[in-house]
C-alpha positions as CSV (number, residue, x, y, z in Angstrom):
1,M,-13.5,-51.8,36.2
2,R,-10.0,-50.4,36.0
3,T,-8.5,-53.9,36.0
4,L,-10.9,-55.0,33.3
5,S,-10.0,-52.0,31.2
6,I,-6.3,-52.7,31.4
7,I,-6.9,-56.4,30.5
8,F,-9.0,-55.3,27.5
9,S,-6.4,-52.8,26.3
10,S,-3.7,-55.5,26.6
11,C,-5.8,-57.9,24.5
12,L,-6.3,-55.2,21.9
13,L,-2.5,-54.5,21.8
14,W,-1.8,-58.3,21.5
15,L,-4.3,-58.6,18.6
16,W,-2.7,-55.6,16.9
17,L,0.8,-57.1,17.1
18,L,-0.5,-60.3,15.6
19,A,-2.2,-58.5,12.8
20,F,0.6,-56.0,12.1
21,P,3.9,-57.5,13.2
22,G,6.7,-55.0,13.5
23,S,4.3,-51.9,13.4
24,L,5.2,-50.8,16.9
25,L,8.7,-52.1,16.8
26,G,9.9,-49.8,14.0
27,D,10.3,-52.7,11.5
28,D,10.3,-51.0,8.1
29,G,11.2,-54.1,6.1
30,L,14.3,-55.0,4.3
31,R,16.6,-52.5,2.6
32,F,18.2,-53.0,-0.8
33,Y,21.0,-50.5,-1.8
34,Y,22.3,-50.2,-5.3
35,F,25.4,-48.6,-6.8
36,N,26.8,-49.3,-10.2
37,P,28.5,-46.3,-12.0
38,D,29.1,-48.3,-15.1
39,S,25.4,-49.1,-15.7
40,P,23.8,-47.9,-18.9
41,Q,20.8,-46.9,-16.8
42,N,21.7,-43.3,-15.6
43,N,18.2,-42.2,-14.6
44,L,18.1,-43.3,-11.0
45,G,14.6,-42.0,-10.4
46,R,13.3,-44.2,-13.3
47,L,15.4,-47.1,-11.9
48,K,13.9,-46.8,-8.5
49,S,10.4,-46.7,-9.8
50,D,10.9,-49.7,-12.1
51,M,12.6,-51.7,-9.4
52,E,9.9,-50.9,-6.9
53,T,7.3,-52.1,-9.4
54,L,9.3,-55.4,-9.8
55,L,9.7,-55.9,-6.1
56,E,5.9,-55.6,-5.6
57,G,6.0,-59.3,-6.6
58,F,8.5,-60.2,-3.9
59,S,7.0,-62.0,-0.9
60,L,8.6,-59.7,1.7
61,P,8.5,-55.9,2.2
62,I,11.7,-54.4,0.7
63,E,12.9,-50.8,0.1
64,F,15.1,-50.2,-2.9
65,Q,17.4,-47.2,-2.9
66,P,19.9,-46.4,-5.7
67,F,22.9,-44.2,-5.2
68,A,24.8,-42.0,-7.7
69,H,27.9,-41.4,-5.7
70,L,30.2,-43.8,-4.0
71,N,30.7,-41.8,-0.9
72,D,27.0,-41.6,-0.2
73,F,26.5,-45.2,-1.0
74,D,29.4,-46.4,1.2
75,S,28.3,-44.1,4.1
76,Q,24.7,-45.4,4.1
77,V,25.8,-49.0,3.8
78,R,27.9,-48.6,6.9
79,K,25.2,-46.6,8.8
80,D,22.1,-48.6,7.9
81,Q,23.5,-52.1,7.3
82,P,21.0,-52.9,4.5
83,A,20.0,-56.5,4.0
84,F,21.0,-56.5,0.3
85,V,23.6,-54.7,-1.7
86,F,24.2,-54.5,-5.5
87,A,27.7,-53.1,-6.1
88,P,30.8,-53.3,-8.3
89,H,32.8,-56.5,-7.9
90,W,35.8,-54.5,-6.5
91,Y,33.5,-53.3,-3.7
92,L,32.8,-56.9,-2.7
93,K,36.5,-57.8,-2.7
94,R,37.5,-54.7,-0.8
95,Y,34.9,-54.9,2.0
96,V,34.0,-58.5,2.3
97,D,35.6,-58.8,5.7
98,E,35.2,-55.2,6.9
99,L,31.4,-54.9,6.2
100,G,30.5,-58.5,6.1
101,F,29.4,-58.1,2.4
102,M,28.8,-61.6,1.2
103,P,28.2,-62.5,-2.5
104,L,24.9,-64.0,-3.6
105,L,24.6,-63.6,-7.3
106,Q,26.7,-62.1,-10.1
107,A,25.1,-60.2,-13.0
108,V,25.5,-61.8,-16.5
109,R,25.4,-60.0,-19.8
110,H,25.6,-61.8,-23.2
111,Q,26.4,-65.1,-21.3
112,R,29.5,-63.5,-19.7
113,N,30.1,-62.4,-16.1
114,D,32.7,-59.8,-17.1
115,Y,32.7,-56.8,-19.4
116,Q,35.1,-54.8,-21.5
117,K,36.6,-51.3,-20.8
118,L,38.1,-49.2,-23.6
119,L,40.6,-46.3,-23.6
120,V,39.3,-43.4,-25.6
121,S,40.2,-39.8,-26.4
122,K,38.9,-37.0,-28.6
123,R,40.0,-37.3,-32.2
124,N,42.7,-34.8,-32.9
125,G,44.4,-36.2,-36.0
126,E,47.1,-38.1,-34.1
127,S,47.5,-41.7,-35.1
128,E,49.5,-42.7,-32.0
129,F,48.7,-42.4,-28.4
130,P,50.1,-39.1,-27.0
131,N,52.3,-40.7,-24.4
132,S,54.6,-37.8,-23.6
133,G,53.9,-35.8,-20.4
134,R,51.4,-36.2,-17.7
135,K,47.9,-37.1,-18.8
136,T,44.4,-36.7,-17.2
137,L,42.2,-39.8,-17.3
138,A,38.5,-39.8,-16.5
139,M,36.9,-43.0,-15.1
140,T,34.4,-44.2,-12.6
141,S,35.7,-45.0,-9.2
142,L,37.4,-48.2,-8.3
143,G,37.5,-47.3,-4.7
144,P,40.4,-46.5,-2.4
145,D,42.7,-48.9,-4.4
146,S,41.9,-47.2,-7.7
147,K,45.5,-47.0,-8.9
148,E,46.3,-50.6,-8.0
149,L,43.2,-51.9,-9.7
150,L,43.8,-49.6,-12.7
151,S,47.2,-51.1,-13.1
152,S,45.7,-54.5,-13.3
153,I,43.3,-53.4,-16.0
154,L,45.7,-51.4,-18.1
155,D,48.9,-52.7,-19.8
156,V,51.1,-50.0,-18.4
157,N,54.0,-51.0,-20.7
158,E,51.9,-50.5,-23.8
159,L,50.7,-47.0,-23.4
160,F,51.6,-45.2,-20.2
161,N,52.6,-45.5,-16.6
162,V,49.7,-45.2,-14.2
163,D,51.9,-43.1,-11.8
164,Q,52.0,-40.4,-14.5
165,L,48.2,-40.2,-14.7
166,S,46.0,-37.6,-13.0
167,I,42.8,-39.6,-12.4
168,V,39.6,-37.7,-12.5
169,E,36.8,-39.8,-10.9
170,V,33.3,-39.2,-12.3
171,P,30.0,-40.4,-10.9
172,K,28.9,-42.3,-14.1
173,D,30.6,-43.9,-17.0
174,A,28.6,-41.6,-19.3
175,D,30.3,-38.6,-17.7
176,A,33.7,-40.1,-18.7
177,I,32.5,-40.5,-22.3
178,F,31.4,-36.8,-22.4
179,A,34.6,-35.6,-20.7
180,A,36.7,-37.3,-23.4
181,A,34.5,-36.1,-26.3
182,L,34.5,-32.5,-25.1
183,G,38.3,-32.6,-24.6
184,Q,38.0,-31.9,-20.9
185,V,40.5,-34.8,-20.2
186,D,43.2,-36.4,-22.4
187,V,41.7,-39.9,-22.2
188,A,38.9,-41.8,-20.6
189,L,38.4,-45.4,-19.5
190,V,34.8,-46.3,-20.4
191,T,32.7,-49.4,-21.0
192,H,32.1,-50.9,-24.4
193,A,28.4,-51.3,-23.6
194,N,27.9,-47.6,-23.0
195,L,29.8,-46.6,-26.1
196,K,27.5,-48.9,-28.1
197,L,24.5,-47.4,-26.4
198,F,25.5,-43.9,-27.1
199,Q,26.3,-44.9,-30.7
200,T,22.6,-45.4,-31.2
201,I,21.6,-42.2,-29.3
202,N,24.2,-39.8,-30.4
203,P,26.4,-41.3,-33.2
204,K,28.2,-38.0,-33.8
205,L,29.4,-38.0,-30.2
206,I,30.9,-41.4,-30.5
207,D,32.4,-40.7,-33.9
208,S,34.3,-37.9,-32.4
209,L,36.2,-40.4,-30.2
210,R,39.2,-42.5,-31.0
211,I,39.4,-45.9,-29.4
212,Y,43.0,-46.8,-28.5
213,S,42.8,-50.1,-26.9
214,E,40.7,-52.8,-25.1
215,F,41.8,-53.9,-21.7
216,A,41.5,-56.8,-19.3
217,P,37.9,-57.7,-18.7
218,V,36.3,-56.4,-15.5
219,D,34.0,-58.6,-13.4
220,M,30.3,-57.8,-13.6
221,P,28.6,-56.4,-10.4
222,V,27.6,-58.5,-7.6
223,L,24.3,-58.8,-5.6
224,G,25.2,-59.7,-2.1
225,F,23.9,-59.4,1.5
226,I,25.3,-57.9,4.7
227,K,26.0,-60.7,7.1
228,G,23.8,-60.6,10.2
229,A,21.3,-58.1,8.6
230,V,19.1,-60.7,7.0
231,S,18.2,-64.3,7.6
232,E,19.2,-67.2,5.4
233,E,15.5,-67.8,4.5
234,Q,15.1,-64.2,3.3
235,T,18.4,-64.4,1.4
236,N,17.3,-67.5,-0.5
237,K,13.9,-65.9,-1.3
238,L,15.5,-62.9,-2.9
239,K,18.0,-65.1,-4.7
240,N,15.2,-67.1,-6.3
241,F,13.2,-64.0,-7.0
242,M,16.1,-62.3,-8.9
243,F,16.7,-65.5,-10.9
244,S,13.0,-65.3,-12.0
245,S,13.3,-61.6,-12.9
246,K,15.9,-61.9,-15.6
247,D,13.3,-61.1,-18.4
248,S,11.9,-58.1,-16.6
249,T,11.8,-54.5,-17.9
250,V,14.2,-53.3,-15.2
251,M,16.8,-56.0,-15.9
252,H,16.7,-55.2,-19.7
253,S,17.3,-51.5,-18.9
254,L,20.2,-52.4,-16.8
255,Q,21.4,-54.7,-19.6
256,I,21.4,-57.7,-17.2
257,D,20.5,-60.9,-19.1
258,G,20.5,-63.1,-16.1
259,W,22.4,-64.2,-12.9
260,S,25.0,-66.7,-12.0
261,D,25.9,-68.1,-8.6
262,H,28.8,-66.4,-7.0
263,A,31.2,-67.7,-4.4
264,K,33.6,-65.7,-2.2
């Protein structure tokens, strides 16, 4: 009887594994991590909810997690090795080899795969940029190579020398806009898209700012995958799914009109 009981239990276990693969193996599905400090969508709770609703139509179980801070995002990517990562383009370039972060798709807005950053400050009656002395500049993080990347964005001969800047990194582009408008910093490097968004929400705030200059375009964020953390079949499924999601509510809130293929 004991032998029959063991055989019966084994059969039940085998049937369970067939019906619920991964249940006893700790397989919680795929992970999808998001970090984009320049996004106009600052409500990460809303973003998580909207994206989870969208991903209900995906053929595989997938967990979406947005991050507000670079350190938290980078730490969890290294710790968990998520299948998919949506991050600024500079993150891809910086960690393509170290983390095996491979490009899949690049976000598109207004048929462009780049966007504009502007230098702004609080209006104080001055017509020229106050280029004397050391200045504080608020901006979202460009990673460990911030000053080098900032130099490639700014025309240092036109306004100031990057080495004379005290950079104040803020979690979100909106924070840089407020810091400049409130006079907490001398200048801020912010996106044109967010200035336009705030113009409709709080026109007085934007009217209190002076725009000094536009700078070299910045590449739109990249949706990629961590090499070895996901199969080619799963990668292709998500790629096709995201292509089909360009008209979704969550993509509109992120101001992403579509996607383009991206190569390393």
